[in-house]
C-alpha positions as CSV (number, residue, x, y, z in Angstrom):
1,M,-42.3,43.8,-50.7
2,S,-39.6,41.3,-52.0
3,D,-40.2,39.0,-49.1
4,A,-43.6,37.8,-50.2
5,D,-44.5,34.4,-51.0
6,F,-46.8,35.5,-53.8
7,D,-46.7,38.3,-56.2
8,V,-50.5,38.6,-56.3
9,I,-53.3,37.1,-54.7
10,G,-56.7,37.1,-56.4
11,I,-60.2,37.2,-54.9
12,G,-63.2,36.9,-57.1
13,N,-66.1,34.7,-58.6
14,A,-65.0,31.4,-59.3
15,I,-66.7,30.5,-62.5
16,V,-66.7,28.0,-65.3
17,D,-67.4,29.8,-68.7
18,V,-69.6,28.5,-71.5
19,L,-68.7,30.3,-74.7
20,S,-70.9,30.2,-77.9
21,H,-71.1,32.0,-81.1
22,S,-74.3,34.0,-81.4
23,D,-75.8,36.8,-83.5
24,D,-77.7,40.1,-82.7
25,A,-81.1,38.5,-83.5
26,F,-80.5,35.9,-80.7
27,L,-79.5,38.6,-78.2
28,T,-82.6,40.7,-79.1
29,Q,-84.9,37.6,-78.9
30,H,-83.6,37.0,-75.4
31,G,-83.8,40.6,-74.2
32,L,-80.0,40.7,-73.8
33,T,-77.8,43.8,-73.9
34,K,-74.7,43.4,-76.1
35,G,-71.4,43.7,-74.3
36,S,-72.9,43.5,-70.9
37,M,-72.9,41.2,-67.7
38,A,-76.1,40.2,-66.4
39,L,-76.8,38.1,-63.3
40,I,-79.3,35.3,-63.9
41,D,-80.9,32.7,-61.6
42,A,-80.7,28.8,-61.9
43,T,-83.8,28.6,-64.0
44,Q,-82.6,31.3,-66.6
45,A,-79.3,29.7,-66.7
46,E,-80.8,26.3,-67.7
47,R,-83.3,27.9,-70.2
48,L,-80.5,30.0,-71.9
49,Y,-77.9,27.2,-71.9
50,S,-80.6,24.9,-73.8
51,E,-81.1,27.5,-76.6
52,M,-77.6,28.5,-77.2
53,G,-75.5,27.0,-79.9
54,P,-72.6,24.5,-79.4
55,G,-70.5,25.8,-76.4
56,V,-66.9,25.5,-75.2
57,E,-66.3,25.1,-71.5
58,C,-63.3,26.6,-69.8
59,S,-62.6,27.8,-66.4
60,G,-63.1,31.7,-65.9
61,G,-64.1,34.3,-63.5
62,S,-62.5,37.8,-64.0
63,A,-59.9,37.7,-61.0
64,A,-59.2,34.1,-61.9
65,N,-58.4,34.8,-65.5
66,T,-56.0,37.5,-64.2
67,I,-54.3,35.2,-61.9
68,A,-54.0,32.6,-64.6
69,C,-52.3,35.0,-66.7
70,L,-50.1,36.3,-64.1
71,A,-48.9,32.5,-63.6
72,N,-48.4,32.3,-67.3
73,L,-46.1,35.3,-67.1
74,G,-44.0,33.5,-64.6
75,A,-45.5,35.3,-61.4
76,K,-46.1,33.6,-58.2
77,A,-49.9,33.6,-57.9
78,A,-52.7,32.5,-55.6
79,Y,-56.4,32.6,-55.7
80,I,-59.3,32.5,-53.4
81,G,-62.8,31.9,-54.6
82,K,-65.8,29.6,-53.7
83,V,-66.7,26.5,-55.8
84,K,-68.9,23.5,-54.8
85,D,-67.6,19.9,-54.6
86,D,-69.5,19.1,-57.9
87,A,-68.2,18.5,-61.6
88,L,-67.8,22.1,-62.4
89,G,-66.0,22.7,-59.2
90,K,-63.6,20.0,-60.0
91,I,-63.0,21.4,-63.5
92,F,-62.3,24.9,-62.1
93,S,-59.8,23.6,-59.3
94,H,-58.0,21.5,-61.9
95,D,-57.7,24.2,-64.3
96,I,-56.4,26.8,-61.9
97,T,-53.9,24.5,-60.1
98,A,-52.7,23.3,-63.6
99,A,-52.0,26.7,-64.5
100,G,-49.5,26.9,-61.6
101,V,-51.7,28.9,-59.1
102,D,-52.0,28.1,-55.4
103,F,-55.7,27.4,-54.7
104,V,-56.6,26.2,-51.4
105,S,-60.1,27.5,-50.9
106,K,-62.3,24.8,-49.3
107,H,-65.0,23.4,-51.5
108,A,-68.6,23.6,-50.4
109,S,-70.3,20.4,-49.7
110,D,-73.9,21.8,-49.9
111,G,-75.7,24.9,-51.2
112,P,-75.9,26.1,-54.8
113,S,-73.8,24.5,-57.5
114,T,-70.4,26.0,-58.9
115,A,-71.0,29.2,-60.8
116,R,-71.2,29.3,-64.7
117,C,-71.2,32.3,-67.2
118,L,-72.8,31.7,-70.5
119,I,-71.0,34.0,-72.9
120,L,-72.5,34.9,-76.2
121,V,-69.8,36.1,-78.8
122,T,-71.0,38.0,-81.8
123,D,-69.1,38.6,-85.1
124,D,-68.0,41.8,-83.8
125,A,-66.1,40.2,-81.0
126,Q,-68.4,41.7,-78.4
127,R,-69.1,39.3,-75.4
128,T,-72.4,39.3,-73.8
129,M,-72.2,37.5,-70.4
130,N,-75.0,35.7,-68.4
131,T,-73.8,34.8,-64.9
132,F,-75.3,32.3,-62.7
133,L,-73.2,33.0,-59.4
134,G,-74.1,29.8,-57.8
135,A,-71.6,29.0,-55.0
136,C,-69.7,32.3,-55.4
137,V,-72.3,34.1,-53.4
138,N,-71.3,32.0,-50.3
139,L,-67.7,33.5,-50.1
140,M,-67.6,34.5,-46.4
141,P,-65.3,36.7,-44.3
142,E,-64.1,33.5,-42.8
143,D,-62.8,32.2,-46.1
144,I,-60.3,35.1,-45.8
145,D,-57.2,34.2,-43.8
146,P,-55.3,37.4,-43.0
147,D,-52.0,35.5,-42.6
148,Y,-52.4,34.1,-46.1
149,I,-53.2,37.7,-47.4
150,A,-50.1,38.8,-45.8
151,R,-48.1,36.6,-48.0
152,G,-48.9,38.5,-51.2
153,Q,-47.4,41.6,-52.6
154,V,-50.7,42.8,-53.9
155,T,-54.2,41.5,-53.1
156,Y,-56.4,41.8,-56.3
157,L,-60.1,42.2,-55.8
158,E,-62.8,41.5,-58.5
159,G,-65.5,44.2,-58.7
160,Y,-68.2,41.4,-59.7
161,L,-68.0,40.1,-56.2
162,W,-69.3,43.3,-54.6
163,D,-72.8,42.3,-54.9
164,P,-73.4,40.0,-51.9
165,D,-73.2,41.7,-48.5
166,H,-70.9,39.1,-47.0
167,A,-68.6,39.2,-49.9
168,K,-68.1,43.0,-49.2
169,E,-67.2,42.0,-45.8
170,A,-64.8,39.6,-47.0
171,F,-63.1,42.3,-49.4
172,L,-62.9,44.7,-46.4
173,K,-61.4,42.0,-44.4
174,A,-58.8,41.2,-47.0
175,S,-57.9,44.8,-47.8
176,M,-57.4,45.5,-44.1
177,A,-55.2,42.4,-43.7
178,A,-53.2,43.5,-46.7
179,H,-52.6,47.1,-45.4
180,K,-51.8,45.8,-42.0
181,A,-48.9,43.8,-43.4
182,D,-47.8,46.7,-45.4
183,R,-48.9,45.2,-48.7
184,Q,-51.0,46.8,-51.4
185,V,-54.6,46.3,-52.6
186,A,-55.9,46.5,-56.3
187,L,-59.3,46.6,-57.6
188,S,-61.0,46.1,-60.9
189,L,-64.3,47.6,-61.3
190,S,-65.4,44.9,-63.8
191,D,-68.3,46.2,-65.6
192,A,-70.2,49.5,-65.9
193,F,-73.5,47.9,-64.9
194,C,-71.7,46.6,-61.6
195,V,-70.7,50.2,-61.0
196,D,-74.1,51.6,-61.5
197,R,-75.4,49.2,-58.8
198,H,-72.7,50.1,-56.2
199,R,-71.4,53.5,-57.2
200,K,-71.3,55.1,-53.7
201,S,-69.8,52.2,-52.0
202,F,-67.2,51.7,-54.8
203,Q,-66.3,55.5,-54.6
204,D,-65.6,54.8,-50.9
205,L,-63.8,51.6,-51.6
206,V,-61.4,53.1,-54.0
207,Q,-60.6,56.2,-51.9
208,H,-60.1,54.4,-48.5
209,H,-59.0,50.9,-49.4
210,V,-57.6,50.7,-52.9
211,D,-54.0,51.4,-54.1
212,I,-54.2,50.5,-57.7
213,L,-57.5,50.9,-59.7
214,F,-58.2,49.1,-62.9
215,A,-61.1,50.2,-65.1
216,N,-62.3,50.8,-68.7
217,E,-63.6,54.1,-70.1
218,D,-67.2,53.2,-69.4
219,E,-66.7,52.0,-65.9
220,I,-64.6,55.0,-64.8
221,K,-67.1,57.5,-66.2
222,S,-69.9,55.7,-64.5
223,L,-68.1,55.7,-61.2
224,Y,-67.9,59.5,-61.2
225,E,-71.0,60.2,-63.1
226,V,-69.3,62.3,-65.7
227,D,-69.8,62.4,-69.6
228,T,-66.1,62.5,-70.8
229,F,-62.9,60.3,-70.0
230,D,-60.9,63.5,-69.5
231,A,-63.5,64.5,-66.6
232,A,-63.2,61.0,-65.2
233,L,-59.5,61.1,-65.3
234,Q,-59.6,64.3,-63.3
235,C,-62.0,62.8,-60.7
236,V,-59.8,59.7,-60.0
237,R,-56.3,61.1,-60.1
238,D,-56.3,61.9,-56.3
239,K,-58.3,58.9,-55.1
240,C,-55.7,56.2,-55.2
241,T,-52.0,55.6,-55.8
242,V,-52.4,54.2,-59.4
243,A,-55.4,54.2,-61.9
244,A,-54.8,52.1,-65.1
245,L,-57.7,53.0,-67.4
246,T,-58.1,51.0,-70.6
247,R,-59.8,52.4,-73.7
248,G,-60.1,49.4,-76.2
249,D,-58.3,50.0,-79.4
250,K,-57.2,53.5,-78.0
251,G,-54.8,51.9,-75.7
252,S,-54.7,52.9,-72.0
253,V,-53.8,55.7,-69.8
254,V,-52.1,55.1,-66.4
255,I,-52.1,58.0,-63.7
256,S,-49.7,57.7,-60.7
257,G,-49.2,60.9,-58.8
258,N,-48.1,63.6,-61.3
259,E,-47.2,61.1,-63.8
260,I,-49.7,60.3,-66.8
261,H,-48.7,57.6,-69.2
262,V,-50.6,57.2,-72.5
263,V,-49.8,53.6,-74.2
264,D,-51.0,52.4,-77.6
265,A,-53.0,49.3,-77.9
266,E,-50.8,46.3,-79.6
267,N,-51.7,45.6,-83.1
268,V,-53.8,42.5,-83.6
269,D,-54.6,40.9,-87.2
270,R,-58.1,40.1,-86.2
271,V,-60.0,40.5,-83.0
272,I,-61.9,37.3,-82.3
273,D,-63.3,37.5,-78.9
274,T,-62.7,40.3,-76.1
275,T,-63.6,38.0,-73.3
276,G,-60.9,38.5,-70.7
277,A,-59.1,41.6,-72.3
278,G,-59.2,43.8,-69.2
279,D,-58.3,40.8,-66.9
280,A,-55.2,40.0,-69.2
281,Y,-54.3,43.8,-69.0
282,A,-54.4,43.8,-65.3
283,A,-52.2,40.6,-65.3
284,G,-49.5,42.3,-67.5
285,F,-49.7,45.5,-65.6
286,L,-49.5,43.8,-62.2
287,F,-46.6,41.6,-63.4
288,G,-44.5,44.6,-64.2
289,Y,-45.5,46.5,-61.0
290,T,-44.5,43.6,-58.7
291,K,-41.2,43.5,-60.6
292,N,-40.8,47.3,-60.0
293,F,-40.9,48.3,-63.7
294,D,-41.9,51.8,-64.6
295,M,-45.5,52.8,-65.1
296,G,-45.2,52.8,-68.9
297,S,-43.7,49.4,-69.2
298,C,-46.3,48.1,-66.8
299,A,-49.0,49.5,-69.3
300,R,-47.2,48.1,-72.3
301,L,-47.2,44.7,-70.6
302,G,-50.8,45.0,-70.0
303,S,-51.5,45.8,-73.7
304,V,-49.3,42.8,-74.8
305,C,-51.4,40.4,-72.6
306,S,-54.6,41.8,-73.7
307,A,-53.7,41.6,-77.4
308,E,-52.9,37.9,-77.0
309,I,-56.3,37.2,-75.3
310,I,-58.5,39.0,-77.9
311,S,-56.8,37.0,-80.8
312,H,-58.7,33.8,-79.9
313,Y,-61.8,32.5,-78.1
314,G,-61.6,32.3,-74.3
315,A,-60.1,34.3,-71.6
316,R,-57.0,32.3,-70.8
317,P,-53.7,32.6,-72.8
318,E,-53.0,30.2,-75.6
319,A,-49.4,31.4,-76.2
320,D,-46.5,31.9,-73.7
321,L,-47.2,35.2,-72.3
322,A,-43.6,35.4,-70.7
323,D,-42.2,35.2,-74.4
324,L,-44.3,37.8,-75.7
325,A,-43.8,40.2,-72.8
326,G,-40.0,39.7,-73.1
327,A,-40.1,40.3,-76.7
328,A,-42.2,43.6,-76.2
329,L,-39.8,45.0,-73.5
330,E,-36.8,44.4,-75.7
331,S,-38.3,46.3,-78.7
């Protein structure tokens, strides 16, 4: 796969995040489930935004966060996602290209506005996300160029984008184009509630179209409707080539054929905000994977990147991940 122009091409919801500190009472008052991601409409988005505390705007979206972290690590990265030609769309485009990512998706001239995610962060570092998908829902199969997909070692798919039917078609088109070019496909399940909505189709996607699966403990248990992590581990082990499963402060477990690697989480002085932790883990892992590192080192890099992200507000790195990764591999 060394002849590829890109290490990873991400496909996902192009979103601008608005992060604000909150408390449990505010979540209860608005009927929000702590730690989850809920889809909201334009009216709900306007109402919640008006009642939130002061917010910080920054480009987000799960796969976009992963791709931005990959670029920070020094990878050759590209991204496909739908934004509108509006103020937030311009912010998203500027931020991702400034991060060193190839972003050539055409901006929509009409239809809904660029997506936004209102993220409420409580004192326990839990993030409760409320997402207005806006222009994201209009990612179509025609937005996927098979020749472009063939230029990446790995095409990375964001589970959140599995809601609209035409996005499913775009995903399948991308995965088939990748495999036709002898490339690989990675998928992040994104959220347990997302898995609940699409369990059967996700199971089919993982078994027939995915080489590398990323999921946290709740997501993988939901996918196979089991009560324990060990049971989920046994369910997934023969469904794809690699499964990288994160467990918060318990670290991660990576399964690849007969190999099982258990890797500790990196120590963090204080957890500030868990937004993007899984996205950063996927970035570190995929960086190692595309450089032919062993599975244990890939997981270690994932943990290093995740630790940097949760040590501050926001889902994009503030430190040089390449330096952190290099130091971790030398230790």
